[in-house]
C-alpha positions as CSV (number, residue, x, y, z in Angstrom):
1,M,-153.1,144.7,-20.3
2,A,-154.9,142.3,-18.0
3,L,-155.3,141.9,-14.4
4,E,-155.2,138.5,-12.9
5,N,-155.5,137.1,-9.4
6,S,-152.0,137.7,-8.3
7,T,-149.5,138.6,-11.4
8,L,-149.6,141.3,-13.9
9,R,-148.6,139.8,-17.4
10,V,-147.6,142.1,-20.5
11,S,-146.8,140.3,-23.6
12,V,-145.1,142.4,-26.6
13,S,-145.0,140.8,-30.2
14,E,-143.8,142.5,-33.2
15,K,-144.6,141.8,-36.8
16,G,-142.1,139.1,-38.3
17,E,-140.3,138.5,-35.0
18,E,-140.8,135.7,-32.5
19,P,-143.0,136.7,-29.7
20,A,-140.7,137.6,-26.7
21,P,-141.2,135.6,-23.4
22,P,-143.9,137.5,-21.4
23,V,-142.6,139.7,-18.5
24,I,-144.1,138.8,-15.2
25,F,-144.4,141.6,-12.5
26,D,-145.3,140.6,-9.1
27,A,-148.2,142.6,-8.1
28,P,-149.3,143.4,-4.6
29,P,-152.0,141.3,-3.5
30,P,-155.6,142.8,-4.2
31,K,-157.1,144.9,-1.3
32,A,-160.1,143.4,0.4
33,P,-163.4,144.8,-1.2
34,T,-165.2,146.9,1.0
35,T,-168.6,146.0,2.4
36,N,-171.3,145.7,-0.4
37,Q,-168.9,145.9,-3.1
38,N,-168.0,142.7,-4.8
39,R,-167.8,144.0,-8.5
40,S,-164.2,143.6,-10.2
41,L,-162.3,146.6,-11.2
42,Q,-163.4,146.4,-14.9
43,D,-167.1,146.6,-13.9
44,K,-166.4,149.6,-11.9
45,M,-164.6,151.6,-14.6
46,A,-167.3,150.7,-17.2
47,A,-170.2,151.9,-15.0
48,R,-168.1,155.1,-14.2
49,E,-167.4,155.6,-17.9
50,A,-171.1,155.0,-18.4
51,Q,-172.2,157.5,-15.9
52,A,-170.0,160.0,-17.3
53,N,-171.1,159.7,-20.7
54,Q,-174.8,160.2,-19.7
55,P,-176.2,163.8,-19.8
56,R,-176.1,165.6,-16.5
57,K,-179.4,166.4,-15.3
58,K,-180.1,169.5,-13.1
59,V,-180.5,168.0,-9.7
60,Q,-183.0,169.8,-7.8
61,G,-181.7,171.1,-4.3
62,A,-183.3,169.1,-1.4
63,G,-186.2,171.2,0.2
64,Q,-187.0,173.3,-3.1
65,E,-189.4,173.1,-6.0
66,R,-189.7,174.8,-9.2
67,G,-192.3,177.5,-9.8
68,R,-194.1,178.3,-13.1
69,F,-191.6,180.6,-14.3
70,G,-188.6,178.1,-13.1
71,W,-187.7,180.0,-9.8
72,G,-186.8,177.8,-7.0
73,R,-189.2,178.2,-4.4
74,S,-188.2,177.0,-1.2
75,K,-190.1,174.3,0.6
76,R,-188.7,175.2,4.2
77,K,-191.7,175.6,6.1
78,R,-191.7,179.5,7.0
79,Q,-192.0,180.3,10.6
80,R,-195.7,181.7,10.9
81,Y,-196.4,184.8,12.8
82,V,-200.1,183.8,13.2
83,E,-201.3,180.4,12.8
84,K,-204.1,179.5,10.5
85,N,-206.5,178.8,13.6
86,G,-205.6,182.5,14.6
87,R,-203.2,181.6,17.4
88,C,-200.1,184.1,17.6
89,N,-197.0,182.4,17.6
90,V,-195.0,184.6,19.8
91,Q,-193.7,184.0,23.2
92,H,-192.9,186.4,25.7
93,G,-189.4,186.0,27.7
94,N,-187.8,187.9,30.7
95,T,-191.1,189.8,31.7
96,G,-191.3,189.2,35.2
97,T,-194.0,187.1,37.2
98,Y,-195.3,190.0,39.4
99,R,-196.9,191.5,36.3
100,Y,-198.9,188.7,35.9
101,L,-199.7,188.6,39.5
102,T,-200.9,192.2,39.3
103,D,-203.8,191.3,37.0
104,I,-204.4,188.0,38.7
105,F,-208.2,187.7,36.9
106,T,-207.1,188.1,33.4
107,T,-204.3,185.4,34.2
108,L,-206.4,183.2,35.5
109,V,-208.9,183.5,32.5
110,D,-206.0,183.3,30.3
111,L,-205.0,179.7,31.6
112,N,-206.0,176.8,30.1
113,W,-208.9,174.6,31.1
114,R,-206.7,172.2,33.1
115,C,-205.0,174.7,34.9
116,S,-208.0,176.7,35.6
117,L,-210.0,173.5,37.0
118,F,-206.9,173.2,39.2
119,V,-206.8,176.7,40.5
120,F,-210.5,176.4,41.2
121,V,-210.6,173.4,43.2
122,M,-207.5,174.5,45.0
123,A,-208.8,177.7,46.1
124,Y,-211.9,176.1,47.8
125,A,-209.8,173.2,49.3
126,I,-207.0,175.7,50.9
127,T,-209.6,177.8,52.0
128,W,-211.6,175.2,54.0
129,L,-208.6,173.6,55.3
130,F,-207.0,176.9,56.4
131,F,-210.1,177.8,58.5
132,G,-210.9,174.1,59.7
133,A,-207.4,174.3,61.1
134,I,-208.3,177.5,62.9
135,W,-211.5,176.3,64.4
136,Y,-209.6,173.1,65.6
137,L,-207.0,175.3,67.1
138,I,-209.6,177.5,68.9
139,A,-211.0,174.3,70.5
140,Y,-207.7,173.0,71.3
141,C,-206.7,176.1,73.1
142,R,-210.1,176.4,74.9
143,G,-209.7,172.8,76.3
144,D,-213.0,171.8,74.6
145,L,-211.2,168.6,73.3
146,D,-210.4,167.7,77.0
147,H,-214.1,168.1,78.3
148,L,-216.0,166.1,75.6
149,E,-217.5,164.0,78.0
150,D,-218.4,166.8,80.7
151,V,-222.0,167.8,80.1
152,A,-221.6,171.1,82.2
153,W,-218.9,172.3,80.0
154,T,-219.9,174.7,77.1
155,P,-217.5,174.6,74.1
156,C,-217.0,177.1,71.5
157,V,-218.5,174.8,68.8
158,N,-220.7,171.9,69.6
159,N,-219.8,168.3,68.7
160,L,-216.1,169.3,67.5
161,N,-214.2,166.6,68.7
162,S,-211.4,166.4,66.0
163,F,-209.5,168.0,63.2
164,I,-212.2,166.2,60.6
165,S,-215.3,167.5,62.5
166,A,-213.4,171.1,62.4
167,F,-212.9,170.8,58.6
168,L,-216.5,169.7,58.1
169,F,-217.8,172.6,60.2
170,S,-215.6,175.0,58.0
171,I,-217.3,173.8,54.9
172,E,-220.7,174.1,56.3
173,T,-220.1,177.4,57.2
174,E,-218.3,178.8,54.0
175,T,-221.0,177.1,51.9
176,T,-224.0,178.1,54.1
177,I,-225.1,174.4,54.4
178,G,-225.7,174.3,58.0
179,Y,-226.8,170.7,58.8
180,G,-227.6,171.5,62.6
181,H,-225.2,169.0,64.3
182,R,-222.1,171.3,64.8
183,V,-223.0,174.8,65.9
184,I,-221.2,177.8,67.4
185,T,-222.3,178.8,70.9
186,D,-222.5,182.2,72.3
187,Q,-219.9,181.5,74.8
188,C,-216.9,181.9,72.4
189,P,-216.4,185.8,71.1
190,V,-213.4,184.5,69.2
191,G,-215.3,182.1,67.3
192,T,-218.0,184.7,66.4
193,M,-215.3,186.7,64.8
194,L,-213.8,183.9,63.0
195,L,-217.4,183.2,61.7
196,L,-217.7,186.6,60.2
197,L,-214.4,186.7,58.7
198,Q,-214.9,183.2,56.9
199,A,-218.2,184.3,55.7
200,I,-216.9,187.4,54.1
201,L,-213.9,185.7,52.6
202,G,-215.8,182.9,51.4
203,S,-218.2,185.1,49.5
204,M,-215.3,187.1,47.8
205,V,-213.6,183.6,47.0
206,N,-217.0,182.5,45.4
207,A,-217.5,185.5,43.3
208,F,-213.8,185.6,42.1
209,M,-213.9,182.1,41.1
210,V,-217.2,181.7,39.7
211,G,-216.6,184.8,37.8
212,C,-213.4,183.6,36.3
213,M,-215.2,180.2,35.3
214,F,-218.2,182.2,33.7
215,V,-215.8,184.6,32.0
216,K,-213.9,181.5,30.6
217,I,-217.1,179.7,29.6
218,S,-218.3,182.7,27.7
219,Q,-215.1,183.8,26.0
220,P,-215.8,185.2,22.5
221,N,-212.8,183.4,21.1
222,K,-214.6,180.3,21.0
223,R,-217.1,182.0,18.6
224,A,-214.2,182.6,16.4
225,E,-214.3,178.6,15.7
226,T,-217.1,178.9,13.5
227,L,-215.7,181.8,11.5
228,V,-213.8,180.3,8.6
229,F,-211.2,181.7,6.2
230,S,-210.5,180.0,3.0
231,R,-207.4,178.0,2.8
232,N,-205.5,180.0,0.0
233,A,-205.7,183.7,-1.2
234,V,-206.0,184.3,-4.9
235,I,-204.7,187.0,-7.4
236,S,-206.6,187.6,-10.6
237,L,-208.5,190.6,-12.7
238,R,-211.6,192.2,-11.3
239,D,-212.9,194.9,-13.6
240,D,-209.7,195.0,-15.4
241,K,-207.7,195.4,-12.3
242,L,-205.5,192.9,-10.5
243,C,-206.9,192.0,-7.1
244,L,-205.7,190.0,-4.0
245,M,-209.1,188.0,-2.7
246,F,-209.7,185.6,0.0
247,R,-212.9,184.2,1.2
248,I,-214.5,184.3,4.7
249,G,-217.8,182.8,6.1
250,D,-220.0,182.3,9.3
251,L,-221.1,178.9,10.0
252,R,-223.8,180.0,12.4
253,S,-227.0,181.4,11.9
254,S,-226.5,184.1,14.7
255,H,-224.7,186.9,13.1
256,I,-221.6,189.0,13.8
257,V,-222.8,192.6,14.6
258,G,-220.8,195.2,13.2
259,A,-218.2,193.0,11.7
260,N,-215.0,194.9,10.5
261,M,-212.5,193.5,8.3
262,R,-208.5,194.3,8.3
263,A,-205.3,193.0,6.8
264,K,-201.7,193.2,7.5
265,L,-198.6,192.4,5.4
266,I,-195.7,190.9,7.7
267,K,-192.3,191.1,5.9
268,S,-188.9,191.7,6.6
269,K,-187.4,195.1,5.7
270,Q,-184.2,197.2,5.7
271,T,-184.5,200.9,5.8
272,Q,-182.3,203.5,4.0
273,E,-180.4,203.7,7.2
274,G,-179.4,200.0,7.2
275,E,-181.7,199.2,10.2
276,F,-183.5,195.7,9.7
277,I,-186.8,195.2,10.8
278,P,-187.7,191.4,10.8
279,L,-191.4,191.7,11.4
280,D,-192.5,194.9,9.5
281,Q,-196.1,195.5,9.5
282,T,-197.9,197.2,6.6
283,D,-201.6,198.0,6.1
284,I,-203.5,196.4,3.3
285,S,-206.6,198.3,2.4
286,V,-209.8,195.9,1.9
287,G,-212.1,199.0,1.3
288,F,-211.5,201.4,4.4
289,E,-211.9,204.5,2.1
290,T,-215.2,203.2,0.5
291,G,-216.5,201.6,3.4
292,D,-216.3,198.0,2.0
293,D,-214.6,196.7,5.1
294,R,-217.8,196.9,7.0
295,L,-219.5,193.5,6.3
296,F,-222.8,191.9,6.5
297,L,-221.5,188.5,7.0
298,V,-224.7,186.6,6.4
299,S,-223.4,184.5,3.5
300,P,-219.8,183.8,2.5
301,L,-218.0,186.8,1.1
302,V,-214.9,187.5,-1.1
303,I,-212.9,190.0,0.4
304,A,-211.0,191.9,-2.1
305,H,-207.7,194.2,-2.0
306,E,-207.2,196.2,-5.2
307,I,-203.6,196.4,-6.2
308,D,-203.0,200.1,-7.0
309,C,-200.0,202.4,-6.8
310,R,-200.6,202.5,-2.9
311,S,-200.6,198.9,-2.6
312,A,-197.3,196.9,-1.2
313,F,-198.2,194.6,-4.1
314,W,-197.8,197.2,-6.9
315,D,-194.4,195.9,-8.3
316,M,-195.0,192.1,-7.5
317,S,-195.5,189.9,-10.6
318,Q,-196.1,186.2,-10.9
319,A,-192.2,185.4,-11.0
320,Q,-191.8,187.6,-7.9
321,L,-194.5,186.1,-5.9
322,E,-192.8,182.7,-6.5
323,K,-189.5,183.7,-5.0
324,D,-190.7,186.2,-2.4
325,D,-191.2,185.7,1.4
326,F,-194.0,187.3,3.3
327,E,-197.1,186.5,5.2
328,I,-200.7,188.0,5.0
329,V,-202.5,188.4,8.4
330,V,-206.3,188.7,8.0
331,I,-208.3,189.9,11.3
332,L,-212.0,189.8,11.5
333,E,-213.7,192.1,14.4
334,G,-217.3,192.1,15.5
335,M,-219.8,191.8,18.3
336,V,-221.4,188.6,19.1
337,E,-225.1,189.0,18.5
338,A,-225.9,186.2,21.3
339,T,-223.8,187.7,24.2
340,G,-222.9,191.1,23.3
341,M,-218.9,190.6,23.5
342,T,-216.4,191.6,21.1
343,C,-215.0,188.6,19.1
344,Q,-212.0,188.5,17.0
345,A,-211.0,185.9,14.2
346,R,-207.6,185.6,12.8
347,S,-205.9,183.7,9.9
348,S,-202.6,184.0,7.6
349,Y,-201.6,183.2,4.1
350,L,-198.1,182.7,3.2
351,A,-196.6,183.4,-0.1
352,E,-197.0,180.1,-1.5
353,E,-200.7,180.1,-0.3
354,V,-201.4,182.6,-2.7
355,L,-202.6,181.4,-6.0
356,W,-201.8,183.6,-9.0
357,G,-204.3,183.6,-11.8
358,H,-207.1,181.6,-9.7
359,R,-210.8,182.7,-9.0
360,F,-213.0,181.3,-6.0
361,S,-215.9,178.9,-7.1
362,P,-219.5,180.3,-6.6
363,M,-221.1,178.2,-3.7
364,M,-224.3,180.0,-3.4
365,S,-227.7,178.9,-5.6
366,L,-231.4,179.9,-5.2
367,A,-233.6,177.1,-4.0
368,E,-237.2,177.3,-3.4
369,G,-237.7,180.2,-1.0
370,F,-234.3,180.6,0.0
371,F,-230.5,180.9,-0.9
372,D,-228.7,177.4,-0.4
373,V,-224.9,177.9,0.6
374,D,-222.6,174.8,-0.3
375,Y,-219.7,175.2,2.0
376,G,-218.1,172.3,0.4
377,A,-216.9,174.6,-2.3
378,F,-215.7,177.0,0.2
379,H,-212.0,176.4,-0.4
380,H,-212.3,175.6,-4.0
381,S,-210.7,177.8,-6.8
382,F,-210.2,177.5,-10.8
383,E,-207.7,179.1,-13.0
384,V,-208.7,182.0,-15.0
385,D,-206.6,184.0,-17.8
386,T,-204.6,186.7,-15.8
387,P,-201.6,188.4,-16.9
388,S,-198.3,187.2,-15.3
389,C,-196.9,191.1,-15.1
390,S,-197.3,193.2,-12.0
391,A,-200.0,195.7,-11.6
392,H,-197.6,198.7,-12.4
393,E,-196.6,197.1,-15.6
394,L,-200.4,196.5,-16.4
395,A,-201.3,199.9,-15.7
396,L,-198.4,201.1,-17.8
397,A,-199.5,199.1,-20.7
398,T,-203.2,200.3,-20.5
399,A,-202.0,203.8,-20.4
400,R,-199.9,203.5,-23.3
401,R,-203.1,202.0,-25.3
402,E,-205.4,204.7,-24.1
403,A,-202.7,207.5,-25.1
404,H,-202.5,205.8,-28.7
405,L,-206.1,205.8,-28.8
406,Y,-206.4,209.2,-27.7
407,W,-203.8,210.6,-30.2
408,S,-205.2,208.6,-33.1
409,I,-208.7,210.2,-32.6
410,S,-207.2,213.7,-32.1
411,S,-205.5,213.3,-35.3
412,R,-208.6,212.2,-37.2
413,L,-210.5,214.9,-35.8
414,D,-207.9,217.3,-36.8
415,E,-208.1,216.0,-40.5
416,E,-211.7,216.0,-40.6
417,N,-211.8,219.7,-39.4
418,R,-209.1,220.7,-42.0
419,L,-211.2,219.2,-44.7
420,D,-214.4,221.1,-43.4
421,E,-212.4,224.3,-43.6
422,E,-211.1,223.6,-47.0
423,E,-214.7,222.9,-48.2
424,K,-216.1,226.1,-47.0
425,W,-213.4,228.0,-49.1
426,D,-213.6,225.8,-52.2
427,P,-217.1,224.4,-52.3
428,P,-217.4,221.1,-54.2
429,P,-219.0,221.1,-57.7
430,P,-222.7,220.2,-57.8
431,M,-224.0,216.8,-58.0
432,V,-224.1,215.6,-61.7
433,D,-227.5,214.0,-62.9
434,Q,-226.8,211.0,-64.7
435,S,-229.7,211.4,-66.8
436,V,-229.1,213.6,-70.1
437,K,-231.9,215.5,-71.4
438,T,-231.7,216.7,-75.2
439,T,-233.5,219.8,-76.4
440,T,-234.0,220.8,-80.0
441,T,-234.6,224.5,-81.1
442,T,-235.8,225.5,-84.5
443,T,-235.4,229.0,-85.5
444,S,-236.5,230.6,-88.5
445,S,-233.6,233.3,-88.7
446,P,-231.5,232.5,-91.8
447,V,-228.1,231.9,-91.2
448,T,-225.6,233.5,-93.9
449,N,-222.1,232.2,-95.2
450,D,-220.4,234.8,-93.1
451,G,-222.1,233.3,-89.7
452,E,-224.0,236.4,-89.0
453,G,-227.6,236.1,-88.5
454,R,-229.8,238.9,-89.9
455,G,-233.0,239.5,-92.2
456,G,-233.4,238.4,-95.4
457,D,-233.0,240.6,-98.5
458,D,-235.7,242.3,-100.5
459,D,-235.4,239.3,-103.0
460,G,-236.0,236.6,-100.1
461,G,-232.6,235.2,-100.4
462,D,-231.4,231.9,-101.5
463,A,-234.0,229.3,-102.6
464,N,-231.7,226.7,-100.6
465,D,-232.3,228.6,-97.5
466,E,-233.3,226.3,-94.6
467,P,-234.1,227.2,-91.0
468,M,-231.6,226.6,-88.3
469,T,-231.5,223.7,-86.1
470,A,-229.6,223.8,-83.0
471,T,-229.2,220.7,-80.5
472,T,-228.1,221.4,-77.0
473,F,-227.2,218.6,-74.2
474,V,-228.2,219.6,-70.7
475,V,-226.3,217.6,-68.1
476,G,-227.3,218.0,-64.4
477,G,-230.2,220.3,-65.3
478,V,-227.8,223.1,-66.2
479,L,-228.5,224.8,-69.7
480,N,-225.6,226.0,-71.7
481,D,-226.0,227.7,-75.1
482,A,-222.3,228.1,-75.5
483,I,-220.0,225.4,-76.8
484,G,-217.7,224.1,-73.6
485,E,-217.4,223.3,-70.1
486,Q,-218.7,225.2,-67.0
487,N,-218.7,223.9,-63.5
488,G,-218.8,220.4,-64.5
489,S,-221.6,220.7,-66.9
490,V,-221.3,219.9,-70.7
491,A,-223.2,221.7,-73.2
492,L,-222.8,220.7,-77.0
493,T,-224.5,222.7,-79.7
494,S,-224.7,221.6,-83.3
495,Q,-225.6,224.0,-86.1
496,S,-226.6,223.3,-89.8
497,E,-226.9,225.9,-92.5
498,S,-228.6,225.8,-95.8
499,E,-227.0,227.3,-98.8
500,A,-228.7,230.6,-100.1
């Protein structure tokens, strides 16, 4: 089967027969190739077959990465509750502006510097313009502007001949500059009352605005810029217990007085009644019971949270960490030594920013007369041998091992006690000395053939009578005259008789 330009020709031939004339089918004209597709149909089919014969690879989904245990970890950036710089990523809506106006001082302090400077300038400018307009209105109503050249006329304010001069007089009055060219006279009681009012209101504006700027300049949150947290948190063993750790340091030589550390776990939760809590806060203990949360922050410290049965990470393993979604918010509070104001520094760690099986690198060394801290290694960590199971499973394994050891020791002690009791009732045989002593005893009593030893006859007995010789082997220091064994000691006696 062959495809040509405009016709499809099929030729059929059988063995032993003449080839039949080819049958020609008029084929429709080929479609125009699509854009960027100039290959023939055979090339496309061949490429498609080759692609089908290739082993399929698991295509990793867009925006996902594989963890150590193969769990798909989403690379979608989680919306942080607290940014790394400590700013809370929360915006309040439908609150009503009147609530902010009731606390105008705090509202002005919380504004950014651009808005604060604009409010500062506008407060003075509007006050000057307002009182300048009133001074000009008084001069216009009294007719001082119509008697500028009249020497006999006593105006309310000398040398006030326009709005600009009234504005300048307002500035001189409120700022107590007093150049002496424009001055109020005693023929204007309304001007005297306005002068008192402007002096009082001007002092209030000065106190309010200068106070706002002073508080904003000395705000303790700027002190938090020199309190740094480690880029990642780590989980590893400390004293055979899994611990969640992060590092904190102070870059200034002036210390934070009464530094206190707190940590919160931010995670979605669904109650047993079906209520969904999107940002549930759970406390993470960093030594509140033992007092370790009160820090002496002179050098960088590693803050540790022991994962025990009361911890929120009790059942979390390394595989669970790779697919979980949570945020850890850490908060440092203390008083600034220079100003005495309370300071708070914040940071947060997402689930992908918690490194399992890592430990922070040391950064302190002893120099000549002082301790040298290298902040270049502040964020550095290295891998250590850490079990990948959860703290719960690790505690169960430790309990099983200790229980097995306890029962083994108890069994051995019981066996030893049983043997001791048996030894009390059935004492062991005495120790046998390896040395064998041989003792030879010679007696003068004749021994007769009947085996009874008695005295000789009157005739003196047989001429062949010989004295009896007994050989006794003493083993272990025990002497036995009888033949046999008794309590592990062996006695052997040999006798020789002489014929009477």
